[in-house]
C-alpha positions as CSV (number, residue, x, y, z in Angstrom):
1,M,-14.4,5.2,-25.1
2,S,-16.5,4.9,-22.0
3,T,-17.9,8.2,-20.7
4,D,-17.9,7.2,-17.0
5,R,-14.1,6.5,-16.7
6,R,-12.8,8.1,-13.5
7,D,-9.6,9.9,-12.6
8,A,-7.5,9.3,-9.5
9,Q,-9.8,11.4,-7.4
10,G,-13.0,9.7,-8.6
11,R,-14.1,12.5,-10.9
12,E,-15.0,11.9,-14.5
13,R,-12.0,12.1,-16.7
14,G,-12.0,15.4,-18.6
15,G,-14.4,16.8,-16.0
16,A,-11.8,17.7,-13.3
17,R,-11.9,21.4,-14.0
18,S,-14.3,23.9,-15.5
19,R,-13.3,25.0,-18.9
20,G,-15.0,28.3,-18.6
21,D,-12.4,29.9,-16.4
22,G,-10.7,31.8,-19.2
23,H,-7.3,30.4,-18.5
24,R,-6.7,28.5,-21.7
25,G,-5.7,31.7,-23.4
26,A,-3.4,32.8,-20.5
27,L,-0.6,30.3,-20.7
28,N,2.3,32.6,-21.1
29,P,3.8,33.0,-17.6
30,S,4.9,36.6,-17.9
31,D,5.4,36.8,-14.1
32,R,8.9,35.2,-14.4
33,R,8.9,33.8,-10.9
34,S,12.2,32.5,-9.6
35,G,10.5,30.1,-7.2
36,T,7.2,28.7,-6.1
37,D,5.2,28.1,-3.0
38,P,6.4,25.7,-0.2
39,A,3.8,23.0,-1.0
40,R,5.1,22.5,-4.5
41,T,8.7,22.7,-3.4
42,V,8.0,19.9,-0.8
43,A,6.4,17.7,-3.4
44,F,9.4,18.1,-5.7
45,D,11.9,17.4,-2.9
46,V,10.0,14.3,-1.9
47,L,10.0,13.0,-5.4
48,R,13.7,13.5,-5.6
49,E,14.4,11.8,-2.3
50,V,12.2,8.9,-3.4
51,A,14.2,8.6,-6.7
52,D,17.7,9.2,-5.3
53,S,17.6,7.1,-2.1
54,D,14.8,4.5,-2.7
55,A,12.9,6.1,0.2
56,Y,9.1,5.8,0.5
57,A,7.0,8.9,0.2
58,N,4.9,8.0,3.2
59,L,8.0,8.1,5.4
60,V,9.6,11.2,3.8
61,L,6.6,13.5,3.3
62,P,5.2,13.9,6.8
63,P,8.5,14.9,8.5
64,M,9.3,17.2,5.7
65,L,6.0,19.0,6.0
66,R,6.5,19.4,9.7
67,S,10.1,20.6,9.4
68,R,9.1,23.3,6.9
69,G,6.0,24.4,8.7
70,V,3.7,23.4,5.9
71,S,0.2,22.6,7.3
72,G,-3.5,22.8,6.7
73,R,-4.6,23.2,3.1
74,D,-1.0,23.7,1.9
75,A,-0.1,20.3,3.4
76,A,-3.1,18.7,1.8
77,F,-2.1,20.2,-1.6
78,A,1.4,18.9,-1.2
79,T,0.2,15.5,-0.3
80,E,-2.1,15.1,-3.2
81,L,0.5,16.6,-5.6
82,T,3.1,14.1,-4.4
83,Y,1.1,11.0,-4.3
84,G,-1.0,11.8,-7.4
85,T,2.2,12.3,-9.4
86,L,3.7,9.1,-8.1
87,R,0.6,7.0,-8.8
88,L,-0.1,8.4,-12.3
89,R,3.5,8.6,-13.4
90,G,3.1,6.1,-16.2
91,R,0.0,7.9,-17.6
92,Y,1.8,11.3,-17.4
93,D,4.9,9.9,-19.0
94,A,2.8,8.7,-21.9
95,V,1.4,12.2,-22.3
96,L,4.8,13.8,-22.0
97,A,6.2,11.4,-24.7
98,L,3.8,13.0,-27.1
99,C,4.9,16.5,-26.2
100,V,8.7,16.4,-26.2
101,D,11.1,15.9,-29.1
102,R,13.4,13.3,-27.4
103,P,13.0,10.1,-25.5
104,L,12.1,10.7,-21.8
105,D,15.1,8.7,-20.6
106,R,17.2,11.5,-22.1
107,I,15.6,14.1,-19.9
108,D,17.4,14.7,-16.6
109,G,15.5,13.1,-13.7
110,P,14.9,16.4,-11.8
111,V,13.5,18.0,-14.9
112,L,11.3,15.1,-15.6
113,D,9.9,15.2,-12.1
114,V,9.1,18.9,-12.5
115,L,7.3,18.1,-15.7
116,R,5.3,15.3,-14.0
117,L,4.3,17.6,-11.2
118,G,3.1,20.1,-13.7
119,V,1.1,17.6,-15.7
120,H,-0.6,16.3,-12.6
121,Q,-1.7,19.9,-11.8
122,V,-2.9,20.5,-15.3
123,L,-4.7,17.2,-15.9
124,G,-5.4,15.7,-12.5
125,M,-6.1,18.5,-10.1
126,R,-8.4,21.5,-9.8
127,V,-5.6,24.0,-10.4
128,P,-6.3,26.8,-12.9
129,V,-4.0,26.2,-15.9
130,H,-2.2,29.5,-15.7
131,A,-1.3,28.9,-12.1
132,A,-0.2,25.3,-12.8
133,V,2.1,26.4,-15.6
134,S,3.5,29.6,-14.0
135,E,4.1,27.9,-10.6
136,T,5.8,24.9,-12.2
137,V,8.0,27.1,-14.3
138,G,9.0,28.9,-11.1
139,L,9.8,25.6,-9.4
140,A,11.9,24.7,-12.4
141,R,13.8,28.0,-12.2
142,A,14.5,27.5,-8.5
143,R,15.4,23.8,-8.7
144,V,16.7,22.9,-12.1
145,G,17.8,26.1,-13.8
146,A,16.5,28.7,-16.2
147,G,17.3,26.7,-19.4
148,S,15.2,23.8,-18.2
149,A,12.4,26.2,-17.1
150,Q,12.0,27.1,-20.8
151,L,11.5,23.5,-21.7
152,V,9.0,23.1,-18.8
153,N,7.1,26.1,-20.0
154,A,6.8,24.9,-23.6
155,V,5.9,21.4,-22.8
156,L,3.2,22.3,-20.2
157,R,1.7,24.8,-22.5
158,K,1.4,22.0,-25.1
159,V,-0.1,19.6,-22.5
160,A,-2.7,22.1,-21.4
161,R,-4.1,22.6,-24.9
162,T,-5.7,19.1,-24.8
163,E,-8.2,17.7,-22.4
164,L,-7.3,14.6,-20.3
165,E,-9.9,12.5,-22.1
166,E,-8.4,13.4,-25.5
167,W,-4.9,12.5,-24.3
168,L,-6.2,9.1,-23.1
169,E,-7.8,8.5,-26.5
170,L,-4.5,9.3,-28.2
171,I,-2.6,7.0,-25.8
172,E,-5.0,4.1,-26.2
173,A,-4.9,4.4,-30.0
174,Q,-1.2,3.7,-29.9
175,E,-1.6,0.4,-27.9
176,P,-3.0,-2.6,-29.8
177,D,-3.0,-4.9,-26.8
178,E,-5.8,-4.5,-24.2
179,V,-3.5,-5.1,-21.2
180,A,-1.0,-2.6,-22.6
181,R,-3.7,0.0,-23.0
182,M,-5.0,-0.5,-19.5
183,S,-1.5,-0.4,-18.1
184,V,-0.5,2.9,-19.6
185,V,-3.9,4.6,-19.0
186,E,-4.2,3.3,-15.4
187,S,-0.4,3.8,-14.8
188,H,0.8,0.3,-13.9
189,P,3.7,-1.6,-15.4
190,Q,2.4,-4.2,-17.8
191,W,3.8,-7.1,-15.8
192,I,1.9,-6.0,-12.7
193,T,-1.4,-5.6,-14.7
194,R,-1.0,-9.1,-16.0
195,A,-0.2,-10.5,-12.5
196,L,-3.3,-8.7,-11.1
197,R,-5.4,-10.1,-13.8
198,D,-4.2,-13.6,-13.1
199,A,-4.7,-13.1,-9.4
200,L,-8.3,-12.1,-9.9
201,M,-9.0,-15.2,-11.9
202,G,-7.1,-17.4,-9.5
203,A,-9.2,-16.0,-6.6
204,G,-12.4,-16.7,-8.4
205,R,-13.1,-13.0,-9.3
206,P,-14.4,-11.9,-12.8
207,V,-11.6,-10.8,-15.0
208,D,-13.6,-7.7,-16.0
209,E,-12.9,-6.4,-12.5
210,L,-9.4,-5.6,-13.5
211,G,-10.1,-2.0,-14.6
212,S,-11.8,-1.3,-11.2
213,L,-8.8,-2.8,-9.4
214,L,-6.3,-0.7,-11.3
215,E,-8.4,2.4,-10.6
216,A,-8.6,1.5,-6.9
217,D,-4.8,1.4,-6.8
218,N,-4.8,5.0,-8.0
219,A,-7.2,6.3,-5.4
220,A,-6.0,7.9,-2.3
221,P,-6.6,5.4,0.6
222,R,-8.3,6.4,3.8
223,V,-6.2,6.5,6.9
224,T,-7.3,3.6,9.1
225,L,-6.6,3.2,12.8
226,V,-6.6,0.1,14.9
227,A,-8.1,0.1,18.4
228,R,-5.8,-2.3,20.3
229,P,-8.0,-4.6,22.4
230,G,-7.7,-4.1,26.1
231,L,-6.0,-0.7,25.6
232,I,-8.9,1.2,24.0
233,S,-12.2,0.2,22.5
234,Q,-13.3,0.9,19.0
235,E,-16.2,3.1,20.3
236,A,-13.8,5.2,22.5
237,L,-11.4,5.6,19.6
238,V,-14.2,6.7,17.3
239,E,-15.3,9.3,19.8
240,Q,-11.7,10.5,20.4
241,S,-10.8,10.8,16.8
242,E,-14.2,12.0,15.5
243,S,-14.2,9.2,13.0
244,R,-16.3,6.2,12.1
245,P,-16.0,2.4,12.6
246,G,-14.5,0.3,10.0
247,Q,-16.6,-1.9,7.8
248,Y,-15.3,-5.4,8.7
249,A,-12.8,-5.5,11.5
250,P,-14.2,-4.8,15.0
251,T,-10.9,-3.0,15.8
252,A,-10.9,-0.7,12.8
253,V,-11.6,3.1,12.7
254,I,-11.7,5.1,9.6
255,L,-10.1,8.5,10.2
256,Q,-12.0,11.4,8.6
257,G,-8.9,13.6,8.4
258,S,-5.3,12.7,7.4
259,D,-3.2,13.4,10.5
260,P,-3.3,10.6,13.1
261,G,-0.5,12.2,15.0
262,G,-3.0,14.6,16.6
263,I,-4.9,11.8,18.3
264,S,-3.8,11.1,21.9
265,A,-4.6,7.4,21.7
266,V,-2.2,7.1,18.7
267,R,0.5,9.1,20.5
268,D,0.2,6.9,23.6
269,G,0.3,3.6,21.6
270,L,-3.3,2.6,22.6
271,A,-4.1,2.8,18.9
272,G,-2.0,2.8,15.7
273,V,-2.2,3.3,12.0
274,Q,-3.0,-0.1,10.3
275,D,-5.0,-1.0,7.2
276,E,-8.3,-2.7,7.9
277,G,-7.3,-5.7,5.8
278,S,-4.1,-6.1,7.8
279,Q,-6.1,-6.0,11.0
280,L,-8.6,-8.6,9.7
281,V,-6.0,-11.2,8.7
282,T,-4.3,-10.7,12.1
283,L,-7.6,-11.2,14.0
284,A,-8.4,-14.3,11.9
285,F,-5.0,-15.8,12.6
286,A,-5.5,-15.3,16.4
287,A,-9.1,-16.7,16.2
288,A,-8.3,-19.8,14.2
289,P,-9.6,-22.9,16.1
290,M,-7.1,-25.2,17.7
291,D,-6.9,-27.8,20.5
292,G,-4.6,-27.9,23.4
293,S,-2.5,-25.1,24.8
294,D,-2.7,-21.6,23.3
295,E,-0.1,-19.7,25.3
296,R,3.0,-18.9,23.2
297,W,2.8,-17.1,19.9
298,L,5.4,-16.1,17.3
299,D,5.3,-13.2,14.9
300,M,8.1,-14.5,12.6
301,C,8.5,-11.3,10.5
302,A,7.3,-8.7,12.9
303,G,8.7,-5.4,11.6
304,P,7.6,-2.6,11.7
305,G,5.3,-3.9,14.4
306,G,1.7,-3.2,13.6
307,K,0.5,-6.8,13.6
308,A,2.8,-7.6,16.6
309,A,1.1,-4.9,18.7
310,L,-2.4,-6.1,17.8
311,L,-1.4,-9.7,18.5
312,A,0.2,-8.7,21.9
313,A,-3.0,-6.9,22.8
314,L,-5.1,-10.0,22.0
315,A,-2.6,-12.3,23.8
316,S,-2.9,-10.2,26.9
317,S,-6.6,-10.8,27.2
318,R,-6.1,-14.6,26.7
319,G,-3.2,-15.2,29.0
320,A,-0.8,-15.8,26.1
321,R,2.5,-14.2,25.3
322,I,4.2,-13.3,22.1
323,V,7.7,-13.5,20.7
324,A,8.3,-10.9,18.0
325,N,11.1,-11.8,15.6
326,E,12.7,-9.5,13.1
327,I,15.8,-10.1,11.0
328,Q,16.8,-6.4,10.7
329,P,17.9,-4.6,13.9
330,H,16.5,-1.2,12.9
331,R,13.1,-2.8,12.2
332,A,13.3,-4.6,15.6
333,D,13.6,-1.2,17.2
334,L,10.4,-0.2,15.5
335,V,8.7,-3.3,16.8
336,E,9.9,-2.4,20.4
337,R,8.3,1.0,20.0
338,S,5.0,-0.4,18.7
339,L,4.8,-2.8,21.7
340,A,5.6,-0.1,24.2
341,A,2.0,0.4,25.4
342,V,1.0,-3.3,25.7
343,P,1.3,-5.1,29.0
344,D,4.8,-6.5,29.6
345,S,3.2,-9.9,30.6
346,S,2.0,-10.4,27.0
347,V,5.5,-9.9,25.4
348,E,8.1,-12.5,26.0
349,H,10.7,-10.7,24.0
350,V,11.7,-9.0,20.8
351,Q,14.5,-10.9,19.0
352,V,16.8,-10.4,16.0
353,W,16.9,-13.7,14.2
354,D,16.6,-15.0,10.7
355,G,13.1,-16.5,10.7
356,R,14.3,-19.3,8.4
357,D,16.4,-20.7,11.3
358,I,13.7,-20.7,14.0
359,G,12.2,-24.0,12.9
360,T,15.4,-25.9,13.4
361,Q,16.5,-23.8,16.5
362,E,13.1,-24.0,18.2
363,P,11.1,-27.0,16.8
364,S,7.6,-27.5,18.0
365,S,7.9,-24.5,20.4
366,Y,4.9,-22.3,19.6
367,D,1.2,-22.7,19.6
368,R,0.6,-20.1,16.9
369,V,3.1,-18.8,14.3
370,L,2.3,-15.8,12.0
371,V,4.4,-15.5,8.8
372,D,3.8,-12.0,7.4
373,A,6.2,-12.7,4.6
374,P,8.3,-10.1,2.8
375,C,6.7,-9.7,-0.6
376,T,6.5,-7.5,-3.7
377,G,3.9,-5.3,-1.9
378,L,1.6,-5.3,-5.0
379,G,-1.4,-5.3,-2.6
380,A,-0.5,-1.9,-1.2
381,L,0.2,0.2,-4.3
382,R,-2.4,2.7,-3.1
383,R,-0.2,3.5,-0.1
384,R,3.2,3.0,-1.6
385,P,2.8,4.1,-5.2
386,E,6.5,4.2,-5.9
387,S,6.7,0.4,-5.4
388,R,5.1,-0.2,-8.8
389,W,8.0,1.5,-10.5
390,R,10.7,-0.2,-8.4
391,R,9.6,-3.8,-8.5
392,S,10.3,-6.0,-11.5
393,P,9.3,-9.6,-12.5
394,A,12.7,-10.7,-11.4
395,D,11.9,-9.9,-7.8
396,V,9.1,-12.5,-7.7
397,P,11.0,-15.8,-7.8
398,V,13.6,-14.4,-5.3
399,L,10.9,-13.5,-2.8
400,A,8.9,-16.7,-3.5
401,T,12.0,-18.7,-2.5
402,L,12.3,-16.7,0.8
403,Q,8.5,-17.2,1.4
404,R,8.7,-20.9,1.0
405,E,11.7,-21.1,3.4
406,L,9.9,-19.0,6.0
407,L,6.7,-21.0,5.8
408,T,8.6,-24.3,6.0
409,S,10.4,-22.9,9.1
410,A,7.1,-21.8,10.7
411,L,5.5,-25.3,10.2
412,E,8.6,-26.7,12.0
413,A,8.4,-24.2,14.8
414,V,4.7,-24.7,15.6
415,R,3.7,-27.6,17.8
416,P,1.5,-30.5,16.5
417,G,-2.0,-29.2,16.6
418,G,-0.8,-25.5,16.4
419,I,-1.8,-22.9,13.8
420,V,0.4,-21.2,11.2
421,G,-0.9,-18.1,9.4
422,Y,0.7,-17.3,6.1
423,V,0.1,-13.6,5.1
424,T,1.3,-11.5,2.2
425,C,0.4,-8.0,1.1
426,S,0.4,-9.2,-2.4
427,P,-2.2,-11.1,-4.4
428,H,0.4,-12.4,-6.9
429,L,-0.3,-16.1,-7.4
430,A,3.4,-16.9,-7.2
431,E,3.6,-15.4,-3.7
432,T,0.3,-16.8,-2.4
433,R,-1.2,-20.1,-3.6
434,A,1.9,-21.3,-5.3
435,V,4.1,-20.9,-2.2
436,V,1.6,-22.8,0.0
437,T,1.2,-25.5,-2.6
438,D,4.9,-26.0,-3.0
439,V,5.6,-26.2,0.7
440,L,2.8,-28.6,1.4
441,R,3.9,-30.8,-1.6
442,A,7.4,-31.1,0.0
443,L,6.0,-32.3,3.3
444,P,4.8,-35.8,4.2
445,E,1.2,-36.3,3.2
446,G,-1.2,-35.6,6.0
447,S,1.3,-33.7,8.1
448,V,-0.4,-30.3,7.6
449,E,-4.1,-29.6,7.4
450,V,-5.6,-26.5,5.6
451,V,-7.9,-24.6,7.9
452,D,-10.9,-22.8,6.4
453,A,-9.7,-19.2,6.6
454,R,-12.9,-18.0,4.9
455,A,-15.0,-19.3,7.7
456,V,-12.8,-17.7,10.3
457,V,-12.9,-14.3,8.6
458,T,-16.6,-14.5,8.1
459,E,-17.1,-15.1,11.8
460,I,-15.3,-11.9,12.5
461,A,-16.4,-9.7,9.6
462,G,-20.0,-11.0,9.0
463,T,-21.6,-12.8,6.2
464,D,-22.1,-9.7,4.2
465,M,-18.4,-9.6,3.4
466,P,-17.9,-10.7,-0.2
467,L,-15.4,-13.6,-0.2
468,A,-14.6,-16.3,-2.8
469,D,-15.7,-19.8,-2.1
470,R,-12.2,-20.9,-1.2
471,T,-10.4,-22.0,2.0
472,D,-7.9,-19.1,1.7
473,V,-8.9,-15.5,1.7
474,Q,-7.9,-12.8,-0.7
475,L,-8.9,-9.2,0.0
476,W,-9.1,-6.5,-2.7
477,P,-9.0,-2.7,-2.6
478,H,-11.8,-2.3,-5.2
479,L,-14.0,-4.8,-3.4
480,H,-13.3,-4.4,0.3
481,G,-11.6,-1.0,0.5
482,T,-8.5,-2.7,2.0
483,D,-5.1,-3.5,0.8
484,A,-5.0,-6.8,-1.2
485,M,-4.0,-9.0,1.8
486,H,-3.8,-12.8,1.4
487,L,-4.4,-15.2,4.2
488,T,-3.9,-19.0,4.4
489,L,-4.4,-20.8,7.7
490,L,-2.6,-24.2,8.3
491,R,-2.7,-26.6,11.2
492,R,0.2,-29.0,11.9
493,A,-1.4,-32.4,12.2
494,V,-1.2,-34.4,15.4
495,Q,0.4,-37.7,14.5
496,N,-1.1,-40.8,16.1
């Protein structure tokens, strides 16, 4: 086994904690606590809400921390405990399967979540073993009952007797297939690992980057802000937030801390939280060359509004205006809030329509149309780790059908000579290249031209940005430090 394999925090596996702390022999939690600290309780309650209501941790955790008065180092601990447990659930379940005498699906969900939280503290964080075990047993007593607390105590004591590296060796020895081994060790469902492998090869990347990609999915992402042009400059936002500029997008700022809510520019809507890859594909869409009028833009799938706000800010400086479309009313409300700070002259309106109907209802009505299509979200597993456990292969063809319909509608809604940007936060080939190929194949030959998205992105980000020699652009977390955004640019041909 390689000795330089890293854990979710970038430390060498097996080297996360010093083994000279004397805690290996102090595993019996004699201080029979009936509860634990607020940070661990928050982490457990977030996991349960994620499991019970299909909520996303990044939407549940911040308000829960605020409502319970958990801040500072305790909030940071709760955040790492929550996200680390969600990201590495597959790995930890494989460890737990070797430590319990029953299938994991026969353990009650709340008890299993307590166990996962305990395993992450023991194997993935710098928590002394005694504290990890005793506090988790206290959490079990408070949340799932004394009987289950005994199980938690016994299992965590067994987990703690073996180093992480040894557990990984045991797990790998049970998996004859390389993809299966990588999947369980790096905590991804096998179908996702295979899809990412195929996506790398399809994008012209070496297949041996797969391990680095999976590890990047398990690393805590940096909080990235967008300085909305005309509202605040990148330099001013850097100064105000005590951060640093992004690597590729001239609007991106990398936040040093983790709480953007304390920055006045964010509170006032001059800036927002947006991944640098998301900013970059939006900027490239707006910069794609075209002839003729460039006055009316459509964001076809605008919710929750990050790209729409950036587009509106860009449109304002160019005398253009944007229509923001969203099919779900509550997401349209989020778009309205995101657009609150941009000049009214740059926003025509926010509408609640099915994007698939816009092409027939408003044919040839827009100069630019952005299709940020609903997708599996496999490109943002760093930020939404629970998605990997919710999605299934059956989701892909359903979403791909929707994506083809939206892209077809966009090409009808854009005027001849106008630009369509097709964007997904997924590198899955069935959601990216296959969708574009299928749509173009169904249209009359020569009616749509492919624009060199790579050239447009390079003009914005610089020639040092590593991109495959292709006309579309695929970003990667392990290579670019962004979400795995895909961009294809198309121009509707002008018929003679």
